[in-house]
Every structure is written in C-alpha cells, then in structure tokens.
N, C-alpha and C positions, 0 to 999 in steps of 0.2 A: 352620579353617583356620592353620596355621601366623604364629602374630604374629613381624614378622618384627622381632629386634633389631641397633640402633644401634646407635656407642657412637661415645665427643658427647665432646667437651672443653669443657669449660667457663671461661675464662678472664676476669677481674675483677680489679682492684689493687684492693677491694674486702672485708677480709675475708669484714665482712657479705649481700651481695649477691652475693658467691661460694655464701656455706654453703645461701643459702638456694637459688639453683640448681640446685646438686646435689642437693639435697635435692628441691622440685616433682620433677628428673625420672623423678628415679631411682624417685618416681610414679610414672613410666608404662610401661605395660607395656608398652608397645608399646621401651622402650630397655633396653639390658641390658647394658652398662657404659657409668659416669660419671668422668671422667676430671676431675681440675681443675687450670690454671694460673694463679699472682700477677699473673706480670711475661709480656708480650713475651718475650723471650727464654726460658722456660720453656717454652710457648706450640709456640716452633719447637720448640724440642726433642723434645717429646714427640708432633708433626705429622711432624714426618721418619724417625719410624718408619713410617710408612702406613695406622695401621691405625684410623683415625681418618676415619666415616664426615658427621656432624654439629658444624662449630665454631662457637658463642658464640661471638663475639668482641665483650671490652669496647672501644667504639671512643675513647674518649679516656680512656687510659691515659699511663704515663713513658715516652718510652719509646718502645719498639716501639707502635704505636695499632695501634687491630683493624686499620683502615683500611692500615695499614700491613705486616699478618700476610696481608688478604685478598688485596695485590695480587705477594706470593710468593705464595700458595699461586695464582693464576693459575698460575703459572706450571712450578705443579706436572702431572704425565704425568696421573697424577687425579685432583682439589682437592678434598677433603673436601669435602660445602655447608655455607653460610657462612651465621646468625644473624646479624644486627648485635646490640646493648644497649648503650641509651644514655640519658641522664640528658632531651639535647636531641635535637629534633626537627631542628635542620639541618644534617642533616647524606643530609635521606637519597639525597638526587641522586647521590654519591659513592657510597653503597649501588648503586640501581640500577643504575651506572657500571663496578661491581667483580659484579655477577651476582651480589649476592646472594636468598636464598631467602628470608626474610623480618626486619621492622625492628622491633624491643622494643623500649618505653618506657615506662622506669626510675616507678614501680615493676610487675614484673611482677607479672603477670595472670597464672594458672592458668590458667584455663582458654584467653587467649592465646596460654602458652607452651604444650599442648595441641597448640592447634591447628601455632604453627609446624612441632612430628616431623612430623603429617601433609602439611603441603607439602615440606620434606625427601621423605617416604616418597616421596609424590607426583610427585619428579623425577629420583629412586634410577633411576638407570637409563639416560636422557636427560642429553641438553646439557643444560648452563644454558644458560636463560634471553639472548638476547643484550639488547644497548641497543635492537639496531632489531626484539626483534621486542617488544616492552615499553613499556612508560612508570610511574614513583611515581609515586602520586595523593595527597594525601589524605584520610583517612574518620575524620569525630569523633578526628584529633586519633592518628590510624593509619596510617600510611603504607604503602599497599599497592600491587601490580604487574600491571595490569592489563594485557590481553592488548591486542597491536593490531587484531588478527582482531574485534576488538569493538568500538573504533570505529566509529561509524559520520560523523559526520561532527566539526569543529573549527571551533568560535570563537573568534576574533580579541576582545580583552578590554585592549586596554594594550595592557603588554610579558606578558599571563598568555596564556593559549589553555581560554577551558572547552569538555570534552571530552563530546564523546550517542551514551550505543553502545545494543547492541540489546535491552537493559532495563529502556531507558530514566534507569538513572542519569546524571547528570551529573559532571563533577571539574572544577573552576582547577585547571593546571600554571603553576607557571615558566618557561616557555617562547616566547618572540616566534611568531606563525602562519611569517613563514619559514619561521625554521632547519627548524620541526618540519619544513613541508614540502617543505625538501630535501631530511633526512629519511625521510619516509616515500615521495617520486618514486620509489622502486625497488619499490615495497609494491605499486601502484594505487592513490593519495593526489592527489591533482588540488586544485590553488588552479582556483576556480573567480570568487572572489568579495578582495579585497581582504582581506576578512574570514571567507570559508571555506575550507574544504580539504573532503573528499567524499572518503569508501569507494566508485569506482568500480562495486566487488561488491554494494554499497549503493546503488545508485538505481536504484529501481524505476517511473521516467518521466521522460522527455524532450521536456520542452514547448515548443509554440510559441505564443505569443498576439501582433500585433500589430506583429512586428518585436523583442520581449525575451524572450528566453530565462528557462525557470524549471526546476527538478529535485523530484522526491515521496520524498523518504526518510522513512522506518522508523524512528524512538526508541521504545521499552516497544510501546504498544498507539497512540499518537499519530501522524500523519503528519506533515512533516516539509514545506514548502513552502521551496527556498532559490534563490533566483533568481542569476539567472548576466550575471555581466558579460559586450561584448560582447566583450569584445579574450581575452573564453579563451572565447565556442560555438563556433566550428569548431573546436576543438583535440579543450577535449570530447567535439562531437557525431561527432570520427573515434572518438578512444579508444570510444567507444560499439559506435562500427559494427562494426572494429576488434578487440572484443569479445565480440561477438554470431556469428562469425568463425569 
C-alpha cells in the first residue's frame, strides 16, 4: 500500500525549535516535504501557494501569532490541517475553537509528533471537526479532543464539568454545565438535574419508584444511576418516548 506523502509547513520564531521540528518531521515516512518559516508573515506567503497539507504553528510569535494565522486559514477555501505547538497549555480552548487537529507542548517528543501526523492523515478529506462535535480536554499535560458522541454524561463541579465517556474515561473541563447544556441540546443532550447533563442515546433505563425518577447509563463497564429532578421528569420521559417511535 502506498504511504501518503504530506507537504508540511513548520512555523516558529525560535531557530532551535524550528530546526528540531524540521528534522523530526523529515524522519517520518508519511511526509514528503518539510518547509519552514520563522515568522507569521513568511508563513502566510508560503501558505498562499495552497500546496501545504499540514501547518505546525507556534502559538506565541512576534507580530502574527499561530492563532492569527489559523484564523486567516479558516477563510481559505481548502485550508491545511493545523497543529499548534507551544510551551504553554493556556491556549487550548482557542485551539479547539479554531479546529486544530492537535496541540503539542514543548519540548516536543517524536512519538507525540508522529501521533499528530497520524491525526492529520485521519481527518484528511473530511470536514474539520467543529466546536459542536468535540471538546478539548487535558490528559497528562496533553490537550486532546474528545468526540461529543463518546460522552455519556456530564457532572457539574463548581465552574467546571466532569465528562464521563463510553470507554470509562473521565475528563475535567473548564466550562459551566449551563453553557454545555445550551451548546449540546441540539445533539440530544438533556439536563436531568442541576448537576447532570445526559446524552439521550446513552440512557439504558428509565425508572420510577415512589414518585421519584432515575435513569441508568453505562460508562466503561460501570452502570451509573442518576437521579432526575422532578421538574425535568416529564420532559425527559416525553423525549425518550419520542425517540423510541
């Protein structure tokens, strides 16, 4: 089977980092050509040619930053995939909103860089994931993007929300549950309690006992019972019945 050959552009104003990324990417058999730019302005000149498949952008640079470049690329008819590279993790939400394929923290490890290339190849030929389809989470100091379809339920923890997934993972994200409920309502997530938001597709049982309602969901191999507030009971029951028709 032919190995796809990507053309990538590396953008970083720090020469040692730029050289290291060019070297490591050049070792990847899936990459045919590596270009380099040490400023945002130079990056845009190269990107304007339209033959770049993936752009590795340093977030913080003088003048045009990596975030600025990504916003400009968003207006291209066929933009390249974007991977952000940074020494800090405080721009993860921005990266998420700009449809980044990945978010790499310096110093760069070659195995993580290869993973970024894999992700870029995985989404090639498909529409970029939007903020409505995935959410940025932190795991071991690495920012990753979890598909909304993998989230079973969310539990409020102050100004944060903990997401529980079908494979049993859980992730703490900095977003109020009310905001998440509004953003995900159209995707079949419903507020069942002031502390819980649940994906309708993941509800296995609807129970009424002694006038109180609860639902059963599964995350990983664990069954979880979630109480439903009285004011949400009728709406949830109607939604489940409608879904079953």
